[in-house]
MARROLO-487664 format. One record per atom (N, C-alpha, C, CB): x, y, z. Coordinates in pm, whole numbers, padded with zeros to 5 digits, always signed. Glycine has a CB too. Layout:
XYZ/...
end
This chain:
+01437-00374-01027/+01339-00310-01105/+01195-00324-01051/+01348-00363-01239/+01129-00217-01038/+00997-00236-00982/+00886-00252-01091/+00964-00119-00891/+00820-00368-01088/+00727-00395-01187/+00589-00390-01135/+00753-00522-01247/+00576-00413-01001/+00440-00415-00940/+00474-00362-00788/+00365-00576-00945/+00375-00285-00748/+00367-00217-00617/+00252-00251-00552/+00373-00075-00625/+00265-00304-00417/+00148-00351-00332/+00121-00216-00262/+00182-00484-00224/-00010-00170-00258/-00056-00047-00196/-00158-00108-00072/-00137+00059-00318/-00123-00059+00049/-00212-00075+00153/-00289+00064+00174/-00135-00123+00280/-00415+00052+00182/-00513+00158+00199/-00640+00120+00254/-00537+00219+00079/-00719+00231+00286/-00848+00198+00351/-00960+00150+00255/-00899+00319+00427/-01049+00092+00304/-01169+00056+00236/-01286+00160+00259/-01211-00083+00282/-01254+00263+00326/-01335+00390+00345/-01265+00507+00274/-01352+00424+00501/-01363+00610+00249/-01311+00723+00181/-01236+00822+00278/-01424+00792+00110/-01260+00816+00398/-01206+00914+00494/-01296+01043+00486/-01050+00948+00460/-01260+01134+00569/-01348+01254+00585/-01313+01370+00483/-01336+01309+00733/-01185+01353+00424/-01137+01455+00337/-01139+01403+00193/-00998+01500+00378/-01174+01485+00101/-01163+01447-00046/-01027+01439-00084/-01233+01544-00139/-00917+01483-00001/-00782+01473-00033/-00736+01330-00042/-00705+01547+00064/-00798+01253+00046/-00754+01108+00043/-00789+01030-00079/-00811+01035+00157/-00906+01056-00128/-00947+01004-00259/-00869+01062-00373/-01091+01029-00282/-00844+01182-00366/-00770+01253-00476/-00623+01180-00476/-00761+01427-00448/-00564+01158-00366/-00427+01099-00354/-00440+00959-00401/-00368+01105-00205/-00539+00885-00377/-00540+00743-00422/-00561+00742-00574/-00656+00658-00348/-00636+00832-00636/-00659+00833-00775/-00528+00878-00841/-00780+00924-00812/-00459+00975-00779/-00323+01020-00837/-00225+00918-00834/-00265+01136-00764/-00220+00834-00736/-00119+00719-00730/-00155+00625-00829/-00112+00647-00592/-00282+00589-00842/-00323+00493-00939/-00280+00534-01085/-00476+00475-00930/-00308+00667-01121/-00260+00716-01246/-00108+00718-01271/-00309+00848-01261/-00043+00754-01156/+00109+00751-01178/+00165+00612-01196/+00183+00815-01059/+00094+00505-01126/+00150+00362-01153/+00118+00331-01294/+00086+00246-01056/-00006+00351-01344/-00038+00305-01473/+00048+00379-01584/-00189+00324-01496/+00074+00511-01570/+00151+00572-01663/+00300+00536-01666/+00135+00705-01645/+00342+00468-01552/+00481+00419-01552/+00480+00265-01582/+00552+00450-01411/+00368+00213-01619/+00356+00072-01649/+00385-00015-01527/+00448+00036-01762/+00352+00017-01407/+00377-00055-01285/+00243-00110-01247/+00440+00035-01172/+00231-00230-01233/+00114-00294-01182/+00088-00271-01038/+00121-00433-01206/-00041-00278-01006/-00094-00264-00870/-00126-00400-00814/-00221-00174-00869/-00086-00408-00694/-00127-00528-00611/-00201-00468-00490/+00004-00620-00563/-00319-00518-00449/-00382-00454-00335/-00481-00547-00284/-00445-00322-00369/-00564-00494-00188/-00653-00590-00110/-00785-00633-00185/-00693-00524+00026/-00801-00597-00310/-00919-00635-00398/-01048-00579-00376/-00939-00768-00392/-01060-00487-00288/-01179-00411-00270/-01230-00308-00375/-01162-00346-00153/-01352-00275-00376/-01393-00167-00469/-01450-00044-00398/-01496-00220-00566/-01437-00053-00265/-01495+00070-00184/-01380+00149-00126/-01596+00023-00061/-01403+00275-00093/-01307+00360-00032/-01181+00392-00123/-01264+00295+00096/-01069+00409-00055/-00943+00436-00125/-00905+00321-00211/-00831+00465-00027/-00929+00192-00162/-00904+00080-00247/-00965+00082-00383/-00948-00035-00182/-01094+00119-00372/-01172+00124-00504/-01120+00231-00593/-01323+00149-00480/-01098+00353-00536/-01048+00466-00614/-00912+00437-00679/-01037+00588-00526/-00820+00375-00604/-00698+00344-00655/-00698+00253-00769/-00623+00296-00557/-00780+00139-00758/-00786+00041-00854/-00851+00090-00987/-00859-00073-00798/-00953+00171-00958/-01028+00237-01085/-00938+00325-01153/-01157+00323-01048/-00854+00397-01089/-00772+00495-01156/-00658+00422-01239/-00711+00594-01049/-00615+00313-01182/-00507+00229-01244/-00572+00182-01388/-00463+00092-01141/-00693+00107-01370/-00761+00062-01487/-00787+00161-01593/-00882+00008-01449/-00843+00278-01539/-00879+00387-01632/-00767+00431-01709/-00936+00503-01563/-00643+00429-01656/-00521+00481-01717/-00448+00364-01801/-00423+00541-01601/-00510+00246-01817/-00454+00141-01892/-00370+00047-01810/-00376+00197-02000/-00355+00061-01672/-00276-00025-01610/-00330-00163-01565/-00230+00040-01507/-00250-00245-01504/-00287-00369-01457/-00318-00379-01305/-00184-00458-01492/-00411-00439-01261/-00451-00451-01121/-00467-00597-01079/-00580-00375-01096/-00395-00631-00965/-00411-00771-00914/-00469-00756-00763/-00261-00856-00918/-00590-00795-00751/-00653-00800-00621/-00626-00929-00552/-00799-00778-00631/-00606-00927-00413/-00577-01043-00345/-00672-01038-00216/-00421-01053-00314/-00762-01142-00208/-00865-01145-00108/-00858-01284-00046/-01006-01114-00169/-00885-01282+00094/-00901-01412+00168/-01048-01464+00147/-00869-01394+00327/-01056-01591+00113/-01184-01652+00093/-01282-01631+00214/-01163-01801+00068/-01399-01585+00176/-01518-01575+00273/-01514-01460+00369/-01529-01700+00357/-01404-01376+00369/-01396-01278+00461/-01468-01154+00422/-01263-01253+00488/-01476-01116+00292/-01545-01002+00249/-01673-01027+00174/-01458-00926+00169/-01769-00944+00185/-01901-00952+00118/-01874-00942-00028/-02002-00841+00165/-01956-01021-00104/-01935-01018-00255/-01960-00874-00302/-02035-01121-00333/-02037-00801-00238/-02057-00654-00285/-01937-00561-00270/-02171-00588-00206/-01849-00604-00183/-01730-00531-00163/-01596-00563-00253/-01699-00550-00023/-01612-00683-00322/-01501-00731-00400/-01507-00667-00537/-01502-00883-00409/-01387-00612-00585/-01388-00551-00713/-01372-00656-00824/-01279-00447-00720/-01463-00664-00914/-01469-00758-01025/-01411-00688-01158/-01622-00808-01047/-01394-00570-01148/-01350-00488-01268/-01197-00454-01260/-01437-00351-01277/-01115-00574-01234/-00976-00567-01230/-00917-00670-01328/-00927-00588-01090/-00789-00665-01337/-00709-00748-01434/-00711-00902-01382/-00550-00689-01444/-00694-00917-01249/-00683-01046-01185/-00726-01047-01047/-00549-01095-01191/-00796-01139-01004/-00834-01148-00863/-00782-01289-00809/-00996-01132-00847/-00706-01286-00707/-00653-01403-00648/-00716-01430-00507/-00503-01390-00639/-00757-01541-00480/-00823-01577-00355/-00736-01659-00271/-00950-01647-00380/-00715-01624-00143/-00632-01706-00064/-00706-01777+00049/-00523-01626-00012/-00657-01867+00138/-00738-01924+00233/-00752-01848+00361/-00692-02051+00258/-00661-01753+00375/-00665-01672+00505/-00605-01533+00482/-00584-01746+00623/-00620-01453+00592/-00540-01317+00596/-00392-01335+00580/-00564-01241+00732/-00351-01435+00654/-00195-01449+00653/-00148-01495+00519/-00142-01553+00763/-00219-01585+00453/-00182-01618+00311/-00194-01500+00211/-00271-01732+00261/-00298-01411+00243/-00317-01294+00157/-00197-01196+00172/-00453-01222+00192/-00159-01179+00288/-00038-01093+00297/+00090-01149+00240/-00013-01061+00438/+00114-01280+00259/+00231-01349+00203/+00227-01341+00055/+00235-01496+00247/+00095-01355-00007/+00093-01348-00156/+00117-01215-00206/-00035-01395-00212/+00062-01113-00131/+00073-00970-00172/+00227-00936-00176/-00009-00872-00067/+00304-00981-00074/+00435-00959-00071/+00519-01031-00187/+00478-00998+00060/+00482-01156-00218/+00540-01231-00320/+00527-01169-00456/+00483-01362-00320/+00411-01109-00469/+00366-01052-00601/+00431-00917-00631/+00212-01035-00604/+00488-00856-00511/+00527-00708-00538/+00671-00694-00530/+00463-00607-00438/+00718-00574-00577/+00854-00537-00575/+00883-00425-00477/+00895-00500-00710/+00772-00358-00439/+00775-00245-00331/+00639-00220-00275/+00830-00108-00389/+00638-00147-00161/+00514-00133-00087/+00492+00023-00066/+00521-00214+00055/+00361+00065-00072/+00324+00200-00038/+00192+00195+00052/+00302+00286-00170/+00197+00285+00150/+00082+00294+00237/+00020+00423+00214/+00117+00277+00383/-00120+00429+00182/-00198+00547+00184/-00276+00542+00321/-00293+00555+00056/-00339+00646+00345/-00428+00632+00472/-00526+00525+00477/-00504+00752+00494/-00548+00471+00599/-00644+00357+00613/-00659+00342+00763/-00592+00218+00542/-00724+00235+00793/-00757+00198+00936/-00665+00093+00996/-00899+00147+00945/-00701+00020+01088/-00625-00085+01158/-00570-00184+01064/-00710-00156+01258/-00644-00233+00960/-00588-00322+00876/-00473-00266+00795/-00689-00373+00795/-00473-00138+00745/-00369-00082+00671/-00248-00069+00767/-00412+00052+00608/-00275-00027+00884/-00166-00010+00989/-00093-00140+01024/-00226+00046+01119/-00175-00240+01030/-00119-00380+01053/-00046-00433+00932/-00233-00481+01090/-00087-00409+00814/-00013-00451+00692/+00115-00372+00682/-00098-00432+00562/+00120-00247+00704/+00236-00170+00689/+00338-00210+00805/+00198-00018+00692/+00285-00238+00926/+00372-00265+01033/+00439-00413+01010/+00290-00253+01172/+00357-00506+00960/+00404-00640+00928/+00513-00633+00825/+00289-00729+00877/+00494-00552+00713/+00598-00542+00614/+00724-00469+00671/+00542-00469+00490/+00715-00376+00762/+00826-00315+00833/+00896-00416+00920/+00780-00198+00916/+00824-00494+00983/+00883-00611+01059/+00964-00701+00973/+00775-00694+01125/+00900-00742+00862/+00957-00829+00765/+01097-00772+00715/+00855-00846+00647/+01089-00643+00695/+01209-00579+00654/+01328-00582+00758/+01175-00440+00622/+01280-00553+00882/+01378-00550+01000/+01440-00693+01006/+01302-00510+01145/+01349-00795+00993/+01394-00926+01005/+01465-00985+00876/+01278-01007+01042/+01466-00907+00771/+01528-00941+00646/+01456-01047+00589/+01668-00975+00658/+01319-01067+00609/+01247-01166+00536/+01219-01114+00397/+01120-01203+00607/+01206-00973+00379/+01200-00914+00255/+01280-00788+00264/+01058-00889+00212/+01343-00751+00136/+01426-00636+00134/+01362-00540+00026/+01579-00675+00103/+01247-00523+00018/+01182-00439-00090/+01163-00309-00031/+01044-00496-00142/+01160-00200-00105/+01141-00057-00059/+00996-00036-00013/+01177+00048-00177/+00982+00056+00077/+00853+00083+00153/+00840+00236+00142/+00856+00030+00315/+00722+00286+00118/+00691+00424+00111/+00549+00457+00191/+00686+00466-00045/+00542+00571+00236/+00423+00604+00301/+00382+00748+00241/+00445+00602+00462/+00257+00757+00195/+00203+00879+00144/+00127+00945+00254/+00115+00855+00022/+00189+01040+00317/+00137+01108+00443/+00046+01225+00409/+00256+01160+00533/-00071+01191+00368/-00166+01297+00334/-00220+01362+00455/-00278+01245+00252/-00212+01495+00457/-00267+01574+00566/-00211+01534+00711/-00420+01558+00563/-00089+01482+00704/-00024+01440+00830/-00078+01314+00893/-00035+01548+00928/-00152+01239+00807/-00224+01121+00868/-00128+01025+00930/-00308+01046+00762/-00005+01001+00883/+00081+00916+00952/+00181+00978+01056/+00153+00847+00854/+00158+01112+01082/+00245+01176+01175/+00265+01101+01318/+00188+01314+01197/+00161+01047+01373/+00172+00984+01495/+00240+00853+01483/+00044+00971+01553/+00218+00782+01367/+00296+00651+01344/+00439+00678+01335/+00252+00577+01213/+00477+00790+01253/+00612+00813+01239/+00675+00853+01366/+00634+00910+01139/+00609+00931+01450/+00658+00968+01586/+00688+00844+01664/+00555+01055+01664/+00593+00743+01657/+00612+00613+01728/+00744+00546+01682/+00490+00516+01700/+00759+00540+01551/+00885+00483+01492/+01004+00551+01555/+00890+00501+01334/+01014+00676+01554/+01127+00757+01603/+01146+00733+01754/+01103+00911+01574/+01034+00715+01827/+01045+00692+01973/+01104+00555+01983/+00906+00704+02051/+01055+00458+01903/+01113+00319+01891/+01265+00318+01883/+01058+00249+01768/+01312+00403+01787/+01460+00405+01766/+01525+00472+01887/+01498+00482+01632/+01470+00586+01929/+01534+00660+02045/+01541+00571+02171/+01453+00792+02078/+01444+00484+02189/+01433+00399+02305/+01509+00267+02290/+01289+00371+02333/+01564+00240+02167/+01633+00125+02145/+01555-00001+02104/+01703+00101+02258/+01422+00020+02050/+01343-00090+02022/+01349-00113+01863/+01198-00067+02077/+01381-00006+01803/+01373-00020+01650/+01521+00011+01599/+01257+00089+01581/+01543-00037+01486/+01666-00009+01413/+01663+00109+01337/+01701-00113+01326/+01755+00208+01348/+01758+00331+01274/+01750+00310+01120/+01886+00406+01310/+01830+00214+01070/+01837+00185+00929/+01716+00148+00866/+01926+00086+00905/+01630+00067+00936/+01499+00032+00888/+01399+00155+00883/+01443-00079+00976/+01410+00230+00976/+01319+00354+00981/+01355+00457+00885/+01320+00420+01116/+01495+00474+00854/+01546+00564+00761/+01519+00510+00614/+01695+00585+00791/+01491+00393+00596/+01478+00333+00468/+01321+00350+00404/+01520+00178+00485/+01237+00404+00501/+01109+00430+00471/+01091+00563+00395/+01035+00426+00592/+01038+00564+00276/+01030+00692+00191/+00896+00744+00247/+01030+00668+00014/+00891+00871+00289/+00769+00938+00340/+00765+01082+00272/+00770+00948+00505/+00639+01100+00223/+00613+01224+00165/+00463+01246+00147/+00687+01235+00037/+00413+01372+00149/+00271+01389+00123/+00234+01372-00027/+00229+01526+00171/+00340+01368-00106/+00317+01353-00266/+00344+01216-00305/+00415+01448-00356/+00248+01159-00379/+00262+01018-00441/+00387+01027-00535/+00123+00971-00529/+00390+01132-00607/+00496+01151-00717/+00631+01129-00651/+00490+01300-00787/+00653+01190-00532/+00778+01197-00462/+00811+01064-00417/+00774+01291-00349/+00725+01008-00355/+00739+00860-00296/+00761+00755-00413/+00597+00815-00210/+00691+00763-00514/+00720+00672-00629/+00853+00709-00697/+00604+00679-00733/+00891+00831-00721/+01021+00865-00787/+01132+00812-00699/+01038+01021-00810/+01121+00826-00559/+01227+00782-00468/+01239+00633-00472/+01200+00828-00325/+01121+00559-00464/+01122+00415-00474/+01182+00357-00592/+00996+00369-00466/+01150+00438-00708/+01197+00393-00841/+01347+00439-00867/+01100+00452-00953/+01399+00514-00766/+01524+00571-00782/+01551+00658-00920/+01618+00456-00771/+01451+00736-00950/+01451+00819-01067/+01516+00945-01032/+01312+00843-01120/
end
């Protein structure tokens, strides 16, 4: 049963309003299904939009931040719970422990790194939680192609890649992860 979903996403808005709209939509969907959000704790960009949408629709939000890394101005203090870790490594481990599934929205290097680490943990069976990608405007097409090339060339396991739920629509990703 999925009670909390960890969402990896950017601390920037991106150039298209579709990214913010997708973050807001996902936040609303989580709240309406009574699924808590675990995320990076920021109030800027997609992170902020996502967390505000969850709160606006009556949901619970847990932010996880590493001590001293982010400016106080960037930390979201209008959430249900804020956890502070000693490092980025501890942050990712705590986010994983608190979550029952993972979803990636568009983001930068940090988002890509978090998604890739969770996929590696899945491959190594460190965690066996479902993973989804909301591929707005084909944002993750290059990443998906990379994964397919990895399978084709024998560097990645087909099962791991096939287990990633990928769609442009948050509703589709969430329904599939929840097995609705």
